[in-house]
C-alpha positions, -999 to 999 in steps of 0.1 A, spaced: 0 0 0 12 35 -7 20 56 22 -4 85 23 3 111 49 -23 128 70 -17 160 89 -37 171 119 -48 207 118 -47 215 155 -62 249 155 -72 279 134 -63 316 139 -81 333 167 -118 341 164 -122 323 130 -157 313 120 -166 279 107 -166 290 71 -131 307 71 -102 289 55 -77 295 83 -42 280 79 -32 253 104 -10 265 132 5 231 139 6 198 121 17 162 128 24 138 100 13 102 104 6 74 79 -28 59 74 -33 41 107 -27 4 102 -21 3 140 -50 22 155 -35 21 190 -4 38 178 -26 63 160 -43 71 193 -12 74 214 5 95 188 -23 118 180 -34 124 217 1 119 232 18 143 256 32 173 238 11 167 208 -17 188 194 -48 166 193 -73 164 164 -97 188 180 -95 225 190 -114 253 208 -112 289 219 -108 294 257 -109 329 270 -104 341 234 -72 321 230 -68 291 207 -61 258 223 -32 252 200 -13 279 219 -17 263 254 -30 228 255 4 212 253 13 231 285 -17 217 305 -15 187 327 -18 156 305 -29 121 312 -33 91 288 -48 59 303 -57 27 285 -90 12 295 -102 -23 298 -122 -35 268 -145 -66 265 -138 -67 228 -102 -76 217 -107 -57 185 -114 -24 204 -87 -3 219 -100 22 244 -82 52 260 -91 82 281 -70 113 276 -74 143 298 -60 178 295 -63 200 327 -57 237 329 -37 243 362 -50 279 364 -88 277 359 -93 240 366 -110 233 332 -106 196 324 -110 184 288 -115 146 287 -114 128 255 -128 92 253 -112 75 223 -118 41 208 -99 24 180 -113 -4 160 -85 -26 147 -104 -47 121 -119 -15 105 -89 9 106 -113 33 124 -111 56 154 -137 77 172 -138 101 201 -161 122 222 -149 152 243 -162 162 277 -155 196 293 -156 198 331 -152 227 354 -133 213 384 -131 247 402 -154 267 424 -156 296 399 -172 300 365 -148 292 337 -139 317 310 -159 314 278 -155 282 257 -164 285 221 -157 274 185 -152 239 197 -141 219 167 -146 183 178 -128 175 146 -99 197 135 -80 177 110 -60 182 79 -52 154 55 -24 157 30 -19 135 -1 12 129 -22 -6 138 -54 -20 172 -66 -53 159 -82 -86 172 -67 -101 158 -36 -137 146 -38 -166 145 -14 -193 118 -14 -222 130 7 -260 129 9 -288 153 15 -310 151 45 -347 143 45 -376 167 40 -402 144 27 -393 146 -10 -383 121 -37 -348 136 -34 -344 126 3 -309 114 11 -298 119 -26 -261 112 -29 -237 136 -46 -200 132 -56 -183 166 -60 -148 180 -62 -134 201 -34 -116 229 -51 -91 254 -38 -110 286 -29 -144 268 -31 -149 250 2 -180 230 12 -200 237 43 -227 212 55 -253 219 82 -288 204 88 -319 225 94 -343 231 122 -321 214 149 -326 179 137 -294 161 126 -304 149 91 -331 175 83 -333 187 47 -299 200 38 -272 177 52 -265 142 64 -239 135 91 -221 107 72 -197 114 43 -166 100 25 -136 123 18 -117 108 -12 -81 118 -16 -63 119 -50 -42 88 -40 -72 63 -39 -73 68 -1 -98 85 21 -118 87 53 -154 80 59 -165 105 86 -195 102 108 -209 127 133 -228 118 164 -249 148 174 -287 149 172 -289 186 169 -272 214 150 -238 202 138 -216 215 110 -188 201 88 -166 223 67 -140 211 41 -115 235 26 -84 229 4 -54 246 20 -32 240 -11 -29 215 -39 -23 185 -16 -39 194 17 -76 194 28 -88 208 61 -117 192 79 -136 209 108 -168 197 126 -186 205 158 -217 221 172 -230 250 150 -235 274 179 -216 272 212 -203 301 232 -205 295 270 -189 292 303 -192 263 327 -206 267 362 -186 252 392 -187 214 389 -205 214 355 -198 190 327 -208 191 290 -202 168 261 -196 175 224 -204 157 191 -190 123 186 -166 119 157 -157 87 139 -132 83 111 -127 51 91 -97 51 68 -96 32 36 -75 25 5 -85 13 -29 -94 23 -65 -131 24 -57 -144 47 -30 -171 21 -23 -144 1 -5 -145 27 22 -183 29 22 -187 -9 25 -162 -11 52 -182 16 70 -215 -3 65 -199 -33 82 -185 -10 110 -220 3 117 -234 -32 120 -205 -43 142 -202 -13 165 -231 11 161 -262 -11 160 -280 -20 191 -274 -56 202 -301 -81 210 -288 -115 224 -253 -104 216 -260 -99 179 -270 -67 161 -307 -61 159 -321 -71 125 -345 -45 110 -379 -63 112 -408 -69 88 -436 -47 103 -473 -45 96 -499 -19 105 -535 -24 117 -553 -8 89 -547 9 56 -571 38 62 -605 48 75 -631 73 63 -628 110 70 -625 125 96 -605 94 108 -568 99 106 -538 77 115 -553 52 141 -579 76 155 -607 52 147 -590 20 157 -606 -1 186 -594 -30 207 -617 -55 191 -609 -44 155 -571 -44 162 -574 -80 175 -595 -90 146 -569 -76 122 -541 -95 140 -561 -127 136 -568 -119 99 -531 -117 93 -526 -151 108 -555 -165 88 -541 -152 56 -505 -164 64 -491 -129 62 -481 -124 98 -454 -97 102 -426 -100 127 -439 -68 144 -474 -53 146 -472 -15 145 -496 7 164 -490 43 152 -503 77 163 -539 81 175 -543 55 203 -541 80 232 -567 100 251 -585 126 230 -570 116 197 -600 97 182 -634 83 187 -668 90 171 -669 127 180 -636 143 169 -645 180 174 -613 191 158 -591 167 178 -567 144 161 -534 126 165 -513 157 160 -530 181 185 -533 156 214 -497 146 219 -490 151 256 -520 129 266 -500 97 271 -528 76 286 -547 50 266 -581 61 252 -604 41 274 -634 46 251 -617 26 223 -593 5 244 -612 -1 276 -586 -26 288 -555 -7 278 -532 -20 250 -523 -53 268 -551 -73 250 -536 -62 217 -501 -71 226 -513 -104 240 -530 -112 206 -498 -103 187 -477 -125 210 -502 -154 207 -494 -156 170 -457 -152 174 -453 -115 166 -439 -85 185 -459 -53 194 -446 -18 187 -463 15 198 -458 51 186 -449 80 210 -439 116 206 -429 126 241 -408 157 232 -436 176 216 -464 187 239 -495 203 226 -512 231 245 -540 219 268 -529 183 270 -521 163 302 -484 171 302 -490 208 295 -515 210 324 -497 190 350 -460 199 343 -457 234 327 -424 238 346 -409 211 323 -419 227 290 -401 252 268 -421 276 246 -412 299 218 -413 337 225 -439 341 199 -461 314 216 -476 287 195 -494 255 201 -464 232 204 -441 231 234 -409 212 240 -407 187 268 -373 197 283 -351 166 284 -324 188 298 -343 191 330 -332 162 352 -364 160 371 -384 159 339 -361 133 324 -362 110 354 -400 113 355 -404 106 318 -381 75 320 -402 59 347 -435 70 333 -429 56 298 -410 26 311 -439 16 333 -464 22 305 -444 -1 282 -442 -28 308 -479 -26 319 -491 -28 283 -468 -56 271 -450 -34 245 -420 -50 229 -406 -22 206 -408 16 211 -413 40 182 -404 77 188 -414 104 165 -407 142 166 -426 165 143 -414 200 149 -383 222 144 -364 224 177 -336 249 174 -358 279 182 -368 265 216 -331 261 225 -321 295 213 -349 312 232 -338 297 265 -301 303 263 -286 334 280 -260 355 262 -230 339 279 -245 304 277 -252 299 240 -257 262 232 -263 249 267 -300 242 261 -292 222 230 -264 202 248 -286 194 278 -316 183 257 -295 160 235 -277 145 265 -312 139 280 -324 122 248 -295 98 249 -300 91 286 -337 85 280 -331 60 252 -303 43 272 -326 39 301 -352 22 279 -326 -1 263 -312 -10 297 -346 -17 313 -358 -36 282 -326 -52 267 -345 -69 239 -362 -37 228 -358 -21 194 -362 17 192 -377 29 159 -364 64 153 -388 86 133 -387 124 132 -411 134 104 -394 105 87 -356 102 88 -346 136 101 -327 125 131 -302 100 117 -267 103 130 -240 82 146 -255 84 181 -291 77 172 -281 49 149 -262 33 178 -295 31 197 -322 29 171 -333 20 136 -352 41 110 -380 18 101 -399 46 84 -370 66 68 -391 94 52 -425 109 52 -424 112 14 -457 105 -3 -469 72 10 -468 45 -17 -450 66 -44 -424 39 -51 -401 57 -76 -392 78 -46 -387 47 -25 -362 34 -51 -342 67 -48 -342 65 -10 -329 30 -9 -303 37 -35 -289 67 -15 -291 56 21 -274 23 12 -242 42 6 -237 46 44 -264 28 63 -273 -9 59 -304 -8 82 -335 13 72 -370 7 59 -401 20 43 -437 10 35 -449 -14 9 -484 -9 -5 -486 -32 -35 -477 -68 -39 -467 -67 -76 -431 -70 -86 -425 -33 -93 -440 -21 -60 -424 -48 -39 -389 -44 -54 -391 -6 -51 -399 -9 -14 -374 -37 -7 -348 -28 19 -335 -43 51 -368 -34 67 -403 -32 54 -437 -20 67 -467 -37 50 -497 -14 44 -520 -39 27 -558 -36 28 -566 -70 44 -602 -60 51 -612 -51 15 -612 -66 -20 -581 -47 -30 -548 -66 -34 -539 -103 -38 -532 -127 -10 -508 -146 -32 -488 -114 -40 -487 -106 -2 -475 -140 7 -449 -141 -20 -437 -106 -10 -432 -117 26 -414 -148 16 -391 -130 -8 -384 -102 17 -371 -127 42 -350 -144 16 -335 -111 3 -330 -93 36 -296 -108 43 -282 -94 11 -287 -58 24 -264 -65 53 -232 -69 33 -217 -49 4 -235 -24 -17 -227 -10 -52 -246 17 -71 -248 6 -107 -263 38 -123 -239 63 -109 -239 90 -82 -264 112 -100 -298 128 -97 -320 97 -103 -353 113 -93 -368 118 -128 -393 95 -144 -372 90 -175 -342 71 -159 -330 36 -152 -320 29 -116 -300 -2 -107 -280 -14 -77 -260 -45 -67 -258 -62 -33 -229 -85 -31 -223 -111 -3 -186 -120 1 -196 -144 28 -210 -169 2 -199 -153 -31 -235 -145 -41 -256 -114 -47 -286 -97 -63 -291 -69 -88 -323 -47 -86 -331 -26 -116 -360 -3 -125 -370 13 -158 -392 42 -151 -424 51 -170 -409 77 -193 -377 59 -202 -374 48 -239 -344 25 -235 -351 -12 -230 -316 -21 -220 -285 -8 -202 -251 -22 -195 -237 -21 -160 -204 -33 -144 -206 -55 -114 -183 -51 -85 -167 -72 -58 -167 -105 -77 -139 -130 -81 -126 -126 -116 -118 -162 -124 -150 -175 -107 -180 -186 -128 -213 -174 -116 -248 -187 -123 -272 -158 -129 -309 -164 -125 -335 -140 -139 -363 -137 -113 -387 -124 -139 -387 -154 -162 -367 -181 -143 -340 -183 -170 -304 -188 -161 -270 -179 -177 -234 -182 -168 -205 -157 -168 -172 -152 -151 -166 -125 -126 -143 -108 -151 -170 -108 -177 -195 -94 -153 -171 -67 -142 -166 -57 -179 -204 -54 -185 -237 -71 -179 -267 -61 -200 -300 -55 -181 -332 -58 -202 -367 -46 -193 -391 -48 -222 -416 -22 -211 -414 11 -192 -425 10 -155 -409 -24 -153 -384 -40 -129 -358 -67 -130 -342 -88 -103 -312 -110 -109 -297 -134 -84 -262 -148 -89 -243 -175 -71 -208 -189 -75 -208 -222 -95 
């Protein structure tokens, strides 16, 4: 392997903003870390400038942190592949302690860290600001351009998570920030791949479920500077106070195809950032709802009743289409439904977290019992952070709510308040236990940044955001500790809170609120999210090949009308069977076959490959949209053994053919006779 050198940018000039291209004040050359322990002890060692920086009392940490008291201690690890260290830097004058928890992952050539600031003194600290949790410069041997592979966030559009590959030019830096205080909302996605001109790069992931930023700027023809942290933070710490910052992960890779890095990162996510159940990562399940839709003014599950829910569970069993999880969404709680709506609905009754006794006189336990009886789990929707005016939480605990200066109907349940947090943990935990709920679904349907900003004081900017996010993690950790076999489904108006920390605790089983059942959009979302995340899902509304294949992912939510004449039982049964057969392919390597382009139009082909090195097999999914006039395209398969012969089966007509890995890498022709058609090929080593 070539030796590609990376330099750490340890600080920028005083009072720089996140968009300025400040030159590095100090650098440290190291090779791509084949030995992650050496990477840690070198990068965070005594007398070294670490890969983070901050301003303290208007002075840049590069000018003083090497003079502070330093401690580097190796920690015990239950996993032989993980190297763990705690490094502390302590200011002897003010007592500020900066503790960095660092992990190295030997099999993935990856490192990650999170920084905690603690005031160990009896006085307020000076101001801490411009905390760059990542302050890093990579330098290559070649002068060719760097490239960035990144994705959009979600805002309920066909273009949700759309991937982009773009050059990073000198004088034309890139700044990424999400919107509205949610970590993958609209404009940015906290996972990206920085590709150097030497076929080497780093996949970067940010763990912060709020307003983060990442900036990339070319310093010169060989050097690229990377900064990331909270978007707004300028505060002092009170005596004894501790705060944390965004988590940073970097996975280094080398190869001619940047997907080598992305696929290594996908495996890293499964191994180290996916909640474990019975010592294995939690598989994304096949879920099923209780109804497809009711007459107006019913919305969501506002008209569902206990007896009808149980009948639908039994109907699924009768038809042999039982999902792995029955999914009770919004509208089951007091005030959200019934025969007399009077303007009440699922949205304006959040904060009433008691069961609607009119429709569910015995609580939700009879429904969970019915699901368990036929071998399924039971999942229930909550939205505890958003509290609507006049509801139970608003009346009983106004001291725990944050409002906007302009007022408004929605208030924020303040997870940064320890009393509120502890109460919510026990209240929801007891509710889950009493009602026999297996999986917990959390939604969040409002912008949040305005609430934080309104309750910060001028010298404590960012503290409300920090405390709320710390509280969110503590709340989810409480639930997972109390219910170790639980899966948390993370939904925030779709997938608007996807980041390293939330993905470590939850799964996005409903990744976007894009138009329900519009499957060309679903194809785009699968294509884009698979670059970085192996686990995510969406709804399936039809059982035909085009609809099913468009919705196929590592998770799926059936939305079939099982109480009407619509649909076909044989299609539903085939879809469930095929989902379970195909799901394992989504857990290994992914290759986009139709480029890193805008594939949202109705006149395109879209195709991708899922390759399983574990058994030398794979699948190709391809779609010819309604306005496309081309009945065939040629694609180049990846990840195959060149001298191996493969048997390729066409799932459309059952025909088979043979080709070597070399031939498939040079070109495979995909044929779909009619527009609005799909193709699935399965290949196995002969």
